[in-house]
C-alpha positions in Angstrom: -0.4 -0.1 -0.1 1.2 3.7 -1.0 1.6 5.5 2.2 1.6 9.1 2.4 4.8 10.3 3.1 6.2 8.4 0.0 4.1 10.3 -2.0 4.4 13.8 -1.0 7.5 16.1 -0.5 7.7 17.6 3.1 6.6 20.4 2.7 3.4 19.0 1.0 2.9 17.1 4.1 2.5 19.6 6.5 -0.7 20.7 5.0 -2.0 18.1 5.1 -4.8 17.2 8.3 -5.6 13.8 10.6 -8.6 13.6 10.6 -11.5 11.1 10.6 -13.1 9.6 7.7 -15.7 12.4 7.2 -19.2 12.2 6.3 -20.3 13.6 3.0 -18.6 16.3 1.7 -19.3 19.1 -1.0 -17.7 18.3 -4.2 -14.8 21.7 -5.6 -17.7 23.6 -8.1 -16.5 25.9 -11.4 -17.3 28.7 -12.1 -18.3 29.8 -15.7 -16.4 32.3 -17.4 -16.4 34.1 -20.9 -11.9 35.5 -20.2 -9.9 32.5 -21.3 -6.3 32.7 -21.1 -2.8 31.1 -20.7 -0.8 31.2 -17.3 1.9 29.1 -16.1 0.3 28.7 -12.7 -2.7 26.7 -13.8 -3.4 23.5 -15.4 -5.9 22.8 -17.2 -8.7 19.4 -18.3 -11.1 18.2 -20.7 -14.5 19.4 -19.5 -16.7 16.4 -19.3 -20.8 16.4 -20.0 -21.8 13.1 -17.1 -22.1 13.2 -13.4 -20.4 14.2 -10.7 -19.5 11.9 -8.9 -17.3 11.4 -5.4 -16.7 7.8 -4.6 -16.4 6.7 -0.9 -14.3 3.7 -0.1 -13.6 2.4 3.9 -12.7 -1.1 5.4 -13.2 -2.4 2.0 -16.4 -0.8 1.1 -16.8 1.6 -1.4 -20.3 4.0 -2.4 -20.7 6.5 -4.8 -22.5 9.8 -4.3 -24.0 12.0 -6.2 -23.0 16.3 -5.3 -26.6 17.0 -3.9 -25.4 14.1 -1.1 -27.5 11.3 -3.0 -26.1 7.6 -3.6 -25.5 7.4 -6.8 -24.3 3.0 -6.3 -26.6 0.7 -7.6 -26.5 2.9 -11.1 -22.6 2.2 -11.6 -22.0 -1.3 -10.3 -18.7 -2.3 -12.5 -16.9 1.0 -11.4 -18.3 -0.5 -7.3 -16.4 -2.5 -8.1 -13.6 -2.2 -10.2 -12.0 0.3 -7.8 -13.3 -0.7 -4.0 -10.3 -3.4 -4.9 -7.3 -0.6 -4.4 -8.8 -1.2 -0.7 -7.1 1.4 1.6 -9.4 4.7 2.9 -9.6 7.2 0.5 -12.1 9.9 -0.8 -11.9 10.4 -4.5 -13.0 13.4 -7.0 -14.7 13.0 -10.2 -17.6 12.3 -13.0 -19.3 9.7 -14.7 -20.0 8.9 -18.4 -21.0 7.6 -21.2 -20.0 8.2 -25.1 -21.8 8.8 -28.5 -18.3 7.1 -30.1 -15.6 10.4 -29.0 -18.0 12.6 -27.0 -19.0 12.0 -23.9 -23.2 12.1 -24.3 -25.0 13.5 -21.2 -28.5 12.2 -23.3 -26.8 9.1 -23.7 -25.9 8.7 -19.9 -29.0 9.6 -19.3 -30.6 5.3 -19.5 -28.0 5.1 -16.7 -29.4 8.6 -14.3 -32.8 7.3 -13.2 -33.0 3.5 -13.2 -33.6 2.2 -9.5 -31.2 -1.6 -9.5 -28.3 -3.1 -10.8 -29.7 -5.7 -12.7 -30.9 -2.8 -14.3 -28.2 -0.7 -15.0 -25.9 -3.4 -15.8 -28.8 -5.3 -18.2 -28.8 -1.1 -19.8 -27.2 -2.8 -22.9 -25.1 1.1 -21.7 -21.4 1.5 -21.1 -19.8 3.7 -18.8 -16.7 4.9 -17.0 -15.9 7.4 -13.7 -13.3 10.2 -14.8 -11.2 11.2 -11.5 -9.7 14.9 -11.4 -9.0 14.8 -8.3 -8.5 12.8 -4.6 -9.9 14.8 -1.1 -9.2 12.1 1.6 -6.3 9.3 2.0 -5.7 6.9 4.8 -6.7 9.1 7.6 -5.7 12.4 5.9 -7.9 15.4 4.8 -6.3 15.6 2.1 -7.7 19.4 0.7 -4.9 21.7 1.7 -2.7 20.0 -0.8 -2.1 22.4 -3.8 -4.4 20.9 -6.4 -1.0 19.1 -8.4 0.2 17.9 -6.1 -3.5 16.2 -4.6 -3.6 15.2 -8.6 0.1 13.4 -8.3 -1.3 11.2 -4.9 -4.1 10.5 -7.1 -2.3 9.2 -10.3 0.5 7.3 -7.9 -2.3 5.4 -5.6 -5.4 4.5 -7.5 -5.1 1.3 -9.9 -6.6 2.7 -13.4 -8.7 0.0 -14.7 -11.7 0.6 -17.4 -13.3 1.7 -15.9 -12.5 3.4 -13.8 -10.6 7.0 -15.9 -7.9 8.8 -15.1 -7.8 12.9 -16.6 -4.8 13.9 -17.5 -4.6 18.3 -18.0 -2.1 20.2 -20.2 0.9 22.7 -17.9 0.5 26.8 -18.9 -1.2 26.7 -22.6 -5.5 26.8 -21.9 -6.0 28.6 -25.4 -5.2 26.3 -27.8 -5.9 23.6 -25.5 -9.5 25.8 -25.6 -8.9 25.6 -29.3 -8.4 22.5 -29.8 -11.3 21.2 -27.6 -14.2 23.1 -29.9 -13.6 20.9 -33.5 -12.8 17.8 -31.1 -17.2 18.6 -29.9 -15.8 18.7 -26.6 -18.4 21.0 -23.5 -14.8 22.5 -23.1 -12.0 22.8 -20.6 -11.8 23.1 -17.4 -9.0 25.5 -16.6 -7.6 25.4 -12.8 -5.1 27.1 -9.9 -2.8 24.5 -9.4 -1.7 26.0 -6.0 -4.9 26.1 -5.1 -6.6 23.7 -2.3 -10.0 22.0 -2.4 -13.1 23.9 -1.9 -15.9 22.7 -0.9 -18.7 25.0 -2.2 -18.2 27.1 -6.1 -14.6 28.4 -6.8 -13.2 31.4 -9.1 -9.7 29.0 -8.6 -11.5 26.9 -11.2 -12.9 27.8 -13.8 -15.6 26.9 -17.2 -14.1 27.7 -21.0 -17.4 26.3 -23.0 -17.5 25.6 -26.6 -21.4 25.3 -26.3 -23.6 26.8 -24.0 -25.7 25.1 -21.5 -26.3 24.7 -18.0 -29.8 22.9 -15.5 -32.9 25.3 -15.9 -36.5 24.0 -13.3 -39.1 22.5 -14.8 -42.8 25.2 -14.0 -45.1 24.3 -16.3 -45.4 21.5 -19.1 -48.0 22.9 -22.4 -50.0 20.4 -24.1 -48.9 17.7 -27.4 -50.5 19.1 -31.3 -50.6 16.9 -33.3 -49.4 13.4 -33.6 -47.5 14.5 -30.2 -46.9 12.2 -27.3 -47.2 13.6 -24.1 -47.2 17.5 -24.5 -46.1 19.4 -26.1 -43.2 21.5 -24.2 -41.2 22.6 -20.6 -41.9 25.9 -19.3 -38.7 26.6 -17.6 -37.0 29.3 -15.5 -33.8 30.0 -12.6 -33.8 31.5 -9.4 -33.7 35.1 -9.6 -32.4 36.6 -5.4 -35.8 33.8 -4.2 -37.7 34.4 -7.0 -37.8 32.4 -10.3 -37.6 33.6 -13.7 -39.4 32.4 -16.8 -36.4 31.4 -19.4 -39.3 30.2 -22.0 -40.2 26.9 -23.2 -38.4 23.9 -24.4 -39.6 21.9 -27.1 -37.3 18.9 -29.3 -35.0 16.7 -27.6 -37.5 14.5 -27.0 -37.7 11.2 -27.7 -41.4 9.0 -27.9 -40.2 7.6 -24.4 -38.5 10.5 -22.5 -42.1 12.3 -23.6 -44.0 9.7 -21.4 -41.8 9.2 -18.2 -41.6 13.0 -18.3 -45.5 13.6 -18.5 -46.2 11.2 -15.4 -43.8 12.5 -13.2 -44.7 15.7 -15.0 -48.4 14.5 -13.5 -47.2 14.4 -10.3 -46.4 17.1 -9.0 -49.4 19.6 -11.1 -50.5 22.1 -9.1 -52.4 25.5 -9.7 -49.7 28.0 -8.3 -48.6 29.2 -10.8 -44.1 29.1 -9.7 -43.6 32.6 -12.4 -45.6 35.7 -12.3 -47.4 33.9 -15.3 -47.9 37.3 -16.8 -44.6 37.1 -18.2 -46.3 33.7 -20.0 -47.9 33.3 -22.8 -48.3 29.7 -24.2 -51.0 28.6 -24.2 -53.0 25.7 -23.1 -51.0 25.2 -20.3 -49.9 23.4 -16.5 -48.1 24.7 -13.9 -45.8 22.3 -12.3 -44.7 21.9 -8.4 -41.2 23.1 -9.2 -39.0 20.4 -7.5 -37.7 19.0 -10.8 -34.2 20.3 -12.5 -33.3 19.2 -16.5 -30.2 20.4 -18.6 -31.0 22.5 -21.4 -28.3 22.9 -24.7 -29.1 26.5 -26.3 -27.7 28.8 -28.8 -28.0 31.8 -27.1 -29.9 34.2 -24.5 -32.2 36.8 -26.4 -32.4 41.0 -25.0 -35.8 40.5 -23.6 -33.6 37.0 -21.1 -35.1 33.6 -23.1 -32.9 30.2 -25.4 -32.6 31.2 -28.4 -33.4 27.2 -29.9 -33.1 26.0 -26.9 -33.1 21.9 -26.7 -33.2 19.3 -23.7 -30.9 17.0 -23.1 -32.3 15.1 -19.6 -32.9 15.5 -16.7 -30.7 16.4 -13.7 -31.4 14.8 -9.5 -27.9 15.1 -9.0 -28.6 19.4 -8.4 -30.8 21.1 -5.7 -33.7 23.0 -7.7 -32.7 25.5 -4.9 -29.1 26.4 -6.5 -29.9 26.7 -9.8 -28.9 30.9 -11.4 -28.5 31.6 -14.2 -24.3 31.2 -15.8 -23.3 34.2 -16.4 
């Protein structure tokens, strides 16, 4: 078994803290920016379009939690089986993804994200991978105070990386070039990270998102009736928090399969309400139904219009790993 003192230098070891194995830890989140840059003190990683996952391993038992503290281990038994073979206590941070050819696909991952048992997961036919990019806890030590580059060194030297568990490599200094490459390849973008930064359990400007595509989470606030041969519903009405109120962001009418339309309609019917979650005067759609703001979906779009609506929105999938109260407009 690898010892922490065999990985870190004496100077790096001064930043670790002896601590009992913790309970749930909120993940560090990146901040969206449009100010792209090169910096010799920063590293740049591929942005993955999947489900954020914190993995805990203790006394031979391994489990995975979403970023809002839901146990999702049963969805990914092959990942649990592989990573538990490491045989020591640790907590690592990463992203679970599915691929469509060489591009990570959140839509494809949906077929795993909403299953209810290990048996369903293994029968789904959707191959998943767990990409690890950070280490939070290592054999009795809280390592969040150690620099990012040192935490990644610990991660790479201590975990056995075999599919479906993979290591997220990074590039140094040249963020602009890597960002352009990412966009040409059809990736989501890249994540820029301050190499000297500690790990904090909140959103930080020490991690920045350079996005090639526009997408984000929205709260589902209603739906319209279907027309013609359409099943389920016509479009979702969506919004986001602005202060304590929810602001309307428009409707999403594309991106659904018939199966998705039927599945979503069942969920929407269960939470239908007569109380509008937003100012009804801001909504011009007809034949609509309000729902309680309990569901969060991810939507791709081309841009924001001047009146605060989405242009060309497309439904990508439901997210159960984010609380509706945390959904705000990314600027």
